[in-house]
C-alpha positions, 0 to 999 in steps of 0.5 A: 500500500505504501508503494502504491501511495508513493507512486500515485502521489508522484503521478498526481504531482506530475499531472498537477504540474502538467494541467497547470502548465496547459492553463498557463499556456492558454493564458500566456503565463510562464508555467515554470515560474508559477511552479517554481514559486509554488515550490518555495512554500515549504510550510504548506505546499511542499510539506506534510501539511494536509497529507493526513487522513481527515474529513472533506475540505470546505470554506470560502477559498478552496471550493471557490478557487477550484471553480474559478480555475475550472471556469477559466480553463473552460473559457480557453478550451483547456481540459483539466480532468484531474482538477475537474474531479477534485470537488466530486471526490470531496463530495464522495468523502462527505457522503461516506460520513453520511452513509456511516451514520445512516447504517447505524439505524439510529435516529437521534444524531448530535453533531459536534461542529458545524463550521468548516474548520475548528476555531472559526464561525465560517459556515460557507461550503462547510462539509458539516453543514452539508451533512446536517442538511442531509440528516434533516432531509432524511428525517433524523432528529438532529442537535448541533453544538459549535462554540464558535457559531453564534447565528446572531453574529453571522453576516453577509455570504456566511449568513446567506449560506446557512439560511439557504442550506439549513434555514431552521438551524437556530432551533437545532443549536445548543449552547452546552455540549453536554445537552447534545451528547445526552440527547443523542444516540450517534455523535458526529465529531467534526471539531478538533479541540482539547475541551471537546475531547475532555467533554466527550470523555466525561459524558459519552455513554457506553450505548452511544456511537461516535463517528470520528472525523478528526482522529480523536486522541486517546479514543480508548478513553471514550466509553462509547463505540468509536468509529473513524471515518476511514481509520 
């Protein structure tokens, strides 16, 4: 599996550089200069960053810029099949999480987290919002806890996004994580925070299922059954 992973990553990098070059050619941009500058970033681009199993990406930057790139390529008749399938693959990851909850047969679901990443109230294109939307659509009883999300403070595109996808989210939000844990049969953990982990350790019951989207540390300390998304 490691051999496959390495060679697939090499193939991915070659294809990424070549798709970038095709778009650069159509735009009259120096592809070598673009990639040289990309490779100078050793904190995110050329590093272990993002190379760990986890949940789907979201937020106001990655999906938007991917779509902008694909639109730009389309206007220049440039085919970018690898980049063109990134959002689709990301959606499959979201659906994988939804399927694990539905397979449990439980109807009372508690979501720990709603924003697209820990420490922000940005709900735009959050995969957790998409999960919540699906759970509501399938008639599940849903409760949500996110210490950063205060609906009264949401503005602009952020507020419009949540109103469009989960218009009645206010009635599902709870201010105390203990309430969400206590009233749920399945917990979907989408926040990576030590206070969250401590609360789970104190309040999760043996009869509960915990779907782990963030690689919870010390999972053996939780009394419930913990299931990782892909681990």
